[in-house]
N, C-alpha and C positions, 0 to 999 in steps of 0.2 A: 548513340554512335553513328548511326545514318545520317543524322542531322548534322553531327560534327563534320563527317566526311564531305557532306555537301557544301558546308560552309568553307572547307578548306580548298574544294575544287573551285568554287566560287572566286575565293581570293587569288588563287593561282590564276585563273582564266582572266581576271580583272587587272592583276599585275602584268600578265604577258601582253595585254592590250596597251597599258600605260607605257610599258618599256618599248613597245614597237612605236607608239606615237612620239615618245622622246627621241628615239633613234631616227625615225623619219624626219622629224623637225630639225635634229642636228646636221643630219644630210644636207637637208635643204638650205640651211644657213652655214655650210661648211667654213666660209672665209671668215665668218664672224668670229670663229674659235682659233683661227690662226694667228700667228705673229706677223703683223703687216705694218705698213707705213701710212697708207690711206684708204679709208679712213683711218686716223690715227689710233693708236691704242690710248684710253683716258684712265690712267691707273688711280685707284684710290690710295694704294700704299705702295712704296718703292720696292716692289717685289719683282724678281726676273720673271721675264714673260717666257712662255713655251707655247708650242702648237698643242691646242687641247682637243682637238675634235676627236682624233683616234683615241685618245686615253679616255673620253668620256663614253664612247662607244665600247670600249674594253669593259669599262665599269658595268655598263647595262648588261653586257653578254655574261659576266660573272653573276649578276643578279639573278640570271635565269636558274642557276643551279645554287648558288649561295645568296639568297635575298638580303639577309641583314649584312653581310660582308660587303656585297656589291653596292648596297644603298649607301652605306657609309662612305665607300670610296667615291660614289657618284656624287655625293652630297659635298664632300670635301673638296673634290675637283671642281664642282660647279662654283662653289665659293672662291676658290683660288682664282679661277678664270674670271669671275665678276670682280674680283678685288684688283686684278690687273687690266681689267678693261670693263669701265662701267657702261660702256655701250651694250653689253651683254646682260645689263639689268632688264630683261626682258620677261613680262609676266608669264608667258607659257611655260617657261623652262622652271621657273619658280614653283608654279602651280602643279606641274606634273610631278615634281619632286615630292611634293607634299603629299599628293594622291598616293605615290608609291610608298611613303612612310606608312600611309593609312591602311595599306594591304598587309602589313605585319600583324601578328597575334598579339597586339599590344592596344588594350583600352585607351591609354593616354594618347597614343599615335591616332588612333581612329577618331577621338575627339577633337584633336586639333585638325584633322582632315576635314571633319563635318564643320566646325567653326569657320574653317577656310571658305567651305562652300557657300554657308549662310552669308558671311560677310562679303564675299565676292558677287554673290547675285544681288544682294540687296543693295550694295554700294555701287554696283556697276549701273544699277537702274537709277538710284538717287542722283549720280553724277552726270547721267544722259539727261534727266529731268531738270537739271539746273544748268544745262547747256543751251541757250538759244540756238546755237549753230546746228546742234545735232537735231532739235526739234524741228527746224526750219528746212534743213537740206540733208544732212547725213542720215539721218533716219528714213524718210521717203526714198533716199537713193538705195538704201540696204533692202526695202521692202519690195521695191518695183520689180526685180528680177524674177523673185517667186509669185509675187502676188498683183503682177501688172494686169491680170484679168479682174481684179476687184475693181470697185468704184472709186473714181478718183479721189472722192474726199477721204476715202478709207486710206488710200496711199498717202495723201498729204499730210494725214495725222499719224503715219507710221512711227515718227520719232516718239511720239507720246505712248502709242501702244508697245513698243519695245521695252520702253523705260518702265511702264507699269506692269508689264509681263514678267521683268526681271526682279523687281521689288516684291511682287506679290509671290513669287517663287521663292525668293529667300524668306519670307515670312511664314510660308507654308512648311517649309522645312522644318520650323520651331515647333509646330504643334504636332503631336502624334497622330491625330486624327485625319491630318491633311498630308501626311508625308507620302503615301502611296501615289495620289495625285500629283504631287509635286515632283516625283520620280518621272511620271510620264509627261509633265510639262517640260521638265528638263531636258528629255529626250526629243520633245517635238521643238524645243527652242534652239538647242545647238545643232540638231540636225538641219534646221532651216538656216542657221548661221553658215553652216558648212557648206549646204548647197549653194547658198548665195555667193559665198566668197570664191568657191572653188569652180562652180559652173556658171553663175551669173556674172559677177565682176571680175573674176580672174584675177584676184587681188589677195596679197598678204599670205602667201602660201605656208609662212612660218607659224600661223595658228589654225591650220587647218587640222593636224593631227590633234591639237589640244582641245578642238571643240568635239572631235570623234571621242576622245576619252571622257569629256564632260557630259556628252549626251548618254553615256552609260554609268557614269559616277552616281547619279541619283539612284539606280537600281541597286547599286553595290552598297553605297553608304546610307541610304534614307529608307529603301523599301522595307526593310525588316528591323528597323530602329523603332523601339518602342518607348525608351526613357523619355521622361518628360525632362526639359531643360533645366528645371529647378533640381531634380533628382541628380543630375549629372553634375552640377555646381556644388551640391551638397557634400556629395562624395568625393569630390575632387581635392587634390593636394593645393594649398594656397599659391603655389608657383604656377601649377596649371590654371587656376583661376585667374591669375594676373594675366598669363598669356592669352586666355580666352578674351578677356575684357579688352586687352590691347589690340588683339585682332579685329574686334568689333568696333573700337572707336577710333583707332588710329587715323583711319582715312579722313576723318574730318581734319587732320593736321594738313592735308593738301590744300585747303583753302587758305591757309597762313604761310604756305610755303615751308612747312616742318617735314612732311613727308613726300616722297617722290610721286608723280601722278600713277604711274605703272604699279608702284607697290600699294597704293590706294584704290586699286580697281577702277581707275579711270581710263576706259577702253572706248575707243573711238568717240570720244565725248565732245571733241572741237572745243573744248574750253581751257587748252593748256597752254603753256608758251609757246612762242614761234621766234624763229631767228633768221635774218637774212643777210648774208655776206657774199663776197666773191667766191669763196668755196663754200658751198652750203651745206650744214649738217645733213640736209636731206639727201644727201649722196649715199647715206648708209643704206637706203632702201633699195637703190640700184646695186650697189657693190656688195652689200652683206644680206639682202634680202630680209631686213628688219628696219622699222623705223627708229629714228633717233630719239632716244629718251628725252621728252621735252622739259629739261631742267637748266635753270640759270646758270648753276655752277658749270654744268657739261658744256653748255653753250661757250662759256667763257674760255673754258680749259681747250675745246676743240679750236676756238678762234686764235689762241696763244699759240699753238702748235702749227696751224696752217697759214697764219696770215703773213702778209708781206708789208714792208714800212709803207704807211697811207692807207691801208686797207681798213674799212669800217663794217663793224657788225651792229645790227639794229635788233633788239629783243624786245618783243611785244608780249604782254600778258593782261588779259582781260579779268583776272579775279579782282573782286571787290578790294581785298586787302592790298593787293599791289597798286591799284588805282589810288586808295586812300594814301598810301606810302610815296606816291608819286614816282612809282617804279613801273607803271604799266608800258613804259617806252624808255629804252636806255640804248645810248650809242657808246659803243666800244671803238677806239681807235688803235690800230697797231703801231707801235714805236719802233724805232730803228733797232 
């Protein structure tokens, strides 16, 4: 009984932490969730748009007293918001929602949340390791604010260190014997990322709260998890097994343009598509406090809405598949 009460208290505390992180992130990106003209909404379906920020915060408030009801409402509101504007397809909001589902007293929800963490940590590292730009410049730039006192050769190899740390973390979660060290490594990794972004680089405040939640996610989801992955799969419903497999392998689709970069845990990897035009999609960072999702279809949609006759947009993509298909550099022209 005492152990059950302790588990319920832990779930409540972690749920409140993640609710707070999601709420702060919505507040920091308020304009992203509003009905606006520039940057334009990029709908996936022709649904009527609404101002969503206040509704999302209300659903989080409901979650404090009625977790399941509030979470269902929050998930539906997030889905509607993203269908009416794909700029909102930001990984932190989706990830925090998955973590919230994992706080319910539901083994399936916890399995999905743990799978999400394994896939995220492993693929975030793999994607960085496959990005020459991250290894050469982005990684060292992220290492320098916190570890500038270390030898220069270590800073210069910061990209490799970060990538391998994330891969090792994801693999450690799979094995019961290394899960407690994995929880401590997750805390150190995401605390370091938060401090670097918030106080070192003073950049991308939209993911600060996400990293705070992830710093403690290892302790909640991994620390006392004893089941082997084989036991989990053997006892799972076939549909759940399919979801697990899809979550673990779908990021491969990023490299052939099947899945979005952000949905494939491609974070800060510097190997995504980019676009240049008179009105740059990059204005989303200044106006909405989030980066523009680096997808060809969204660049094209943005250009069609914002361009004037004679404008040109150039889309560049360094992925091998796009190079082989002669799609590594495309030019769009705005007609009359």
